[in-house]
C-alpha positions as CSV (number, residue, x, y, z in Angstrom):
1,M,48.5,-43.5,3.5
2,P,45.9,-46.2,5.3
3,I,42.6,-44.8,5.9
4,T,43.2,-45.3,9.9
5,D,45.9,-42.6,9.0
6,V,43.7,-40.4,7.1
7,A,41.3,-40.3,9.9
8,K,44.1,-39.3,12.6
9,Y,45.2,-36.6,10.5
10,L,42.0,-35.1,9.9
11,N,41.2,-35.5,13.5
12,V,38.0,-37.4,12.5
13,E,36.0,-38.6,15.5
14,G,34.0,-41.5,14.0
15,V,35.0,-44.3,11.3
16,I,35.5,-43.3,7.8
17,I,34.1,-46.1,5.3
18,G,37.0,-47.3,3.5
19,T,35.1,-49.4,0.7
20,T,32.0,-51.4,0.2
21,S,31.6,-54.5,-1.6
22,R,28.8,-55.0,-4.4
23,G,25.7,-56.2,-2.8
24,S,26.6,-55.7,0.7
25,P,24.4,-54.2,3.4
26,A,26.7,-51.0,3.3
27,E,26.1,-50.7,-0.3
28,K,22.4,-51.1,0.1
29,A,22.4,-48.4,2.7
30,K,23.9,-46.2,0.1
31,L,27.1,-45.8,2.2
32,R,30.0,-44.4,-0.1
33,G,33.7,-45.5,0.5
34,T,36.7,-43.5,0.1
35,E,38.4,-43.2,-3.3
36,R,41.4,-42.2,-5.0
37,V,40.5,-39.3,-7.6
38,A,42.3,-37.1,-10.2
39,Q,45.9,-36.4,-9.6
40,G,46.2,-39.0,-6.7
41,R,43.9,-37.0,-4.3
42,I,41.5,-38.8,-1.8
43,K,37.9,-38.3,-1.6
44,I,36.9,-39.3,1.9
45,G,33.8,-41.7,2.1
46,D,31.2,-41.5,4.5
47,I,31.8,-41.2,8.2
48,I,29.9,-43.1,10.8
49,V,29.7,-40.9,13.8
50,A,26.8,-42.9,15.9
51,I,24.8,-46.2,15.7
52,D,21.2,-46.3,16.5
53,G,20.4,-49.7,17.8
C-alpha cells in the first residue's frame, strides 16, 4: 500500500515520512522513515504536522 494510502487509511493529518536518504538533512534531523517490519507489518515513520519558518 503506498504511503499516501496509509495516511488516508489512518486519517493522519500531516505528512508521513516515507524514506530518508543517508546524509540528507532529514537524516541529520533524526527523522525516521516508514519501514516494513516482521510479518510484513508497516512501522509508520515520523509525521510532520507543522513547519516553523
